[in-house]
C-alpha positions, 0 to 999 in steps of 0.5 A: 690581670685577675689577681690570684685567689687566696686558696689557703683554708679558712681558720674556721675550719681548723676550729671545726675539725678541731671540735669534730675530732674531740676525743674526750668521753664527754663529746657529743655523739654522732647523729645518722637520719635515714630519711624517706619520701614517705611510709614503706620505703624501707627506713627501719629496715636500713637501719636495722641493717647497718646496726647489724653490721656496726654489731659485727664490727665489735661496735656496743649496739642497744635498740633503745626503741624500733617500730616494727609495724607488724613486718615479719622482714623487719622483726627479723633483724631484730633478733640478735640485737640487745633491746631496752625494755620500754617504759609504761605510761598510764594515760586515759585508761590505756598502757603506753609504751615509751623509750626508757631515756633513763634506762639508757643513759644509764646503760650508755652504748656506743650506739643506739637504735631509736625509730620515729625522729618526730614522734610525739611522746605520751604526756608524763615523758621527760620531754614532749617530743623524741628528738628531744629525747634523742638531742639528750643522748647525743649530748652524753655521747651515744651515738644514735641512728633514727628514722624520719619522713620529708613530710615532718620537716618543720619548713617542708610542711606546708608544702607537702600538706599542700601535695597531698592534702594532709597535714602532720601535726609532728614536726622537727625543726630545721636546726635539729635537723641541720645538727645531724652528722649524715643523712642517708636518703632511703629511696624507692620508685613509686611503683615499687611502693604501691606494690608493696602496699597492695602486698600488705607490706606497708599497713594492715590490709584493711588500711591499704585501700584508703591509703591508695587512694588518698596518699600513695598515689603515683603522682604524691609519691612522685612529687614526694620522692623529688622533695626528698631528693632535693633536700638530701641533694642540698644537704650533700652540696652544703658537705661538698662546700664545706669540704672545699672551704676546709680544704681549700679546694678551688672550684667550681666543682660542677656537681650542682649547677649554681648561678651567680649574677653580677650587677652594678650601677648601669641600667641593665641591672634589673634586666640581668636580674630578670634573666638570672630568674628565669634562667634559674626557674627554668634549670630549677637551680639556686642562684645568687646576685651580688655587686661589689663596692669599691671606693669608687662607689661613693663618687658615683651620683644619686642615679647610678647608686640607686640603679643598684640599689633596685637591682638588689632589692628586685632580687631580694623580692624575687627570692634570690641570695643577694651578697655584697662584696667588697674590693679595693680596685679589682672588682673582677677577682673579687666576684671570680673568688666569691664564685669559687668559694660558692662553687658556682658555675654559671655567671651572668654579666652585663656588658656595656655597648661601648664601640670596640677599638680606641673608644673602648681602650679609652673607656678602660682608663676611666673606669675598670673593665669589669665585664672584659676582666671576667671574660678573660678570668673565667676560664672554668665557669660558663659565662652568660652575657647580657648586652643593654638594649638601645634604649637602656644604652642610651639612658645609661650614657645620658645619666654617665656612672661617675658623679657629674658637677651635681651644680653649675656652681660646683663645675665654676669652682673646678674650673676657676681652681683649674684656671688659677693652678695653671695660671700659678704653674705659668708664672712659676715655670717662667723664671726657668724656661731658658735655663731648663729643657722644655720637657721639664716645665712639664712637670711643673703643669703636672703637679698643677694637674694633680693638684686640681685632680685631687680637689675636684676628682675627674672633672678636675683632672679633665679640665687641669690637663685641657688647660695645662696643654693650652698653656705648656703650648701656647707659653713654651713650645715654638712658635711662642704665644701661638698654639702651632706646633713646628718642631717634631720633638714639641709634637712629641713632648705635648703627647707625653705632657697629655698622657702624663697629665690624663693619667696622673690625673685620674690616679689622683682622682681615684686617690680622692675617692679611696681618701673619701670612702675611707673617711665615711667609713671612719665616721661610720664606725666612729658613730657607731662606737660613740653610740656604743659607749652612750649606750654602754653607760645608759642604765635605764631603757628610756636613755638606751631608746632616746640615745638609738633615736638621736643617733640614728636620725644624725647618722641616716639623715632621717626622722626616727620614731621608737615604738613599744607596746603598752598594757594592752598590747597596742603600739605607742610611741616613746622615743623619737627624733627629731620629734618624740610623737609623729603623725603616722598614717594608717600605712605606717601605722600597718607597717609598724604593727606587721614589723613588731607581729612578725619581727620583720622589716616593713615598709618603704624599700621592702616588700611588705607595705612598700607604699609607706613612707616610713621603713619600721624594723623590729627591735628584738632581743633574743627571746622576743620583739620588744619594739620597733623603730621607725624610719623615714629617709628624707630622700625615700630612694635610700630606704633601699640602699644596703649601706643604710640597712647595714647602719640601721640593723647595726644600731638595732643590734646594739640597741636590743643588746643594751635593752636586754643588758638592762633587763637582765641587770634589774632582773639580777638585782630582783633576784638578789633582793629576792634571795636577801628576802628568803635568807632574812625570812628563814633567819627570823623563822629561825630565830621566832622559831627557837629564841622567842619560843624558849622564853614562852616555854619557860614563862608557860612551864612556870605558870603551869606550876603554880598554877596547878601545885603553887599552894605545895611549893616552898614560898622561896621556890614560888618565888624563883619561879616567879622570878623566872616568869618574869625574867623570861617575859622580860627578854621576850619584851626585849625581842619583840621590841628589837623586832619592832625597832628593826621594822622602823629602821628599815622603814626610816620612820625612827626619829630621835629626840634628841637632848642634852643628857648625862651619859652616867644616867643613862648607864645607871638606868640600864645597869637597873634594867639589866640587873638580874642578867648582869648579876654574875659579872663585875661592872666596872664604869670608868667614866669621869666625874666632869664628863660632858653632856652627850646630844641624843635620844636617851630611851633610844641610846639607852637601849642600844647600850642595853643591847650591848651590855647584854651580848656581852653577859651572854658571851662573857664568863661568869664572874668576869669583868665588864668595863664601861668606859668614855672618853672625848675625841673632838666633838664626839663621845666615845663610849667603850664596853669591853668583855673577856669572852672569846673575842670576835675573829677579825673576818667577823668583826664587821659581819656581827652587826648584819641582821641575823648573824647569829642565826647562822652559828646553830643552837650551840651559841648562846640564846638571841635573835641576831638582832641586837647589834644590828639595831645597835649600829642602827640606833647610833647612825640615827644620831650620826654616829657610828660603832665599831668591833675591835679586840678588848685592851688586854689583846683577847674579849671584845670591846665595841666602841660607839661614838656619839655626839657631844651636846654644846656647850651653854652660852658663855661656856667653852666646850670640851 
């Protein structure tokens, strides 16, 4: 029996309904399109009539833009509606009027009328196309009524141009049309439209004659009308299918004819596809070709699998929608469930020409009678049965669906194991034959049959059943050791044994097929998971492509090549397996170029360059294709295998995602570097414009005063000005030196010239250089007289200590003490400089060593470039040391601890 269909609504339908009923003000507006076959059918008139009806019902309606084209009837409908002024745009000496989208968004009515959906806006508008304006208005929560002619739909542009000889340039993408909440067809017979033309209700009188000759003739208008009707019917059919899915309605509803062709591994599959194509063309209805994969599919021989693949490939070539369904056992039930879901009205099935009666019953045991189940269960469908021809049937019988033994050795192995199993069962049953009833002995043989059937499938089941029957009859039924049967009970027991052994054998065979199918599926899943894990850890695109080539070659049992464009745009081989370089013939290269240029598969098993031995699939991200992956199957017929194609596309998708992820990571790193560079550049400009300019101003001021009126100044004033200029010049020199040192540190060019030096000498020289800066502070040096030598570059470490003391002098109160101490910890000297300044907040104690950190404090802070402590850390770390900031000894102020290496003691002396 056919299983009962699942009539529950799909979870997706509840999500869509919840989104559609979202009451929040920020929800998207609704779009209704008045669709016509040609100009003049009354689209704008119908739109205005609905707008007036909506206004009478109390809705806030605004006319954003409506074109009347001089028609008095249309203009009359605008009398009672609010009209927004148009935005004037000057273009090439002309003033053009376009919709003022900003005024509409500010007005924010409940419903807006925007005519001519496909219109191209004047240059200078916010969007190049009016449909883009409409999308923005919808996103603002405003409902929109608009108009559109059939020739402006992107997918129909070529078709309409072929009929009319006129190609329109203004088109609307089909994806935008699919977002419409409602489409209303405005239909007018060609005769009425031609009469309106002659009456001057569509175009101006001087344009009527040319329009009737070129576009508005009855034949072309009839063809356009049919296209419009079919387009609207397709949309209505999609809405009906959505309603049936959302409300769990069991089909079919015969609103529109739809054909479903059911194919399997039988050679009649191509005949079914061709018959379905002819029926669909005659009736002008959509058609679908479906096949059902069950666990027994993996047990089919190569001929049977290729027959199914060829039929599905032929269906794709003929323009059918192809579907691959999956089921555990009930293929007929799965087909009927899918047919009801898609609202199919007619089924086309094939039927084997088995003789009626006992043979048919026997074959139903060997395989699922899908055609019979469909005939029994398809009570609400029209079913067309296509019977195979005598020639096709002979071919089918010559190549059975289930895999015969692929070699003599495999058949011999099954025969040998069957003989061994039956022999062991006979030996095992021998001690019990006098103690147990004869019927109980048959159970032992049934176990042996099950073991052989599980190992060798249907062949093992049949061999085991036959040998078990012979052994059971020969050894355990009277007369013994003879194949003759005398007792009625023995005959009945043998019949039960044969039936039981065949049935159990078939069940074991099916169980084995299901296990093998599950094992194959698990293996595919594990390999895909392993591949996903490998590419997830790959940080370079080359690593991803190498993993893709190796994985694809292993899973698909094929040769793999990956090609990407070079700098000139020509495809070149970048990865491959087992060989990176493959000798591709012109057909393969042509297929690769076509697949890359059109972002579609090409080569073996496709409709483009099918003579090539290579199948090429584009590797594409969401933005664009970046290469192709080529596959050369060891068995060329596998190129049409849907399962192989699914695996290849799965690999392609994962590779594309991984490559895009690496690209995004690179872009993010580049953006982060650019942001840091901009930040440093801004901080440097801030420093140069303020902290470097300040000493220059002081120097220029002092020098100008001395140059212009130096003789009139008192000696002490001249000396003060000279000292000021000197201090500011030294300050400026310090800033420039810091910039140079930071540049050298950043490029790794700073090489310390290390030697054993006395720390006290370095500190003494620094105090002398900073005497003017440190004169307002008390310097307390707490370093032992016998403090060991340190292994540093005295010039660089002197500069680091100078930066620290200069920083302490800036922030410590005037008259406060700055303490310099030193201790020995292991093989390092810890030099500490403490002040009584405001201190550093705990969260900023690490940030103070960042470049230009001071620049963020603004002009109220003491002068400086914000590079001093960053340079200190760089100079100290260049010696293998470290520097940290913390609170002062009394819990306030700042203490900087600098760790520097000690110099090794001279030979013959102990170290500290």
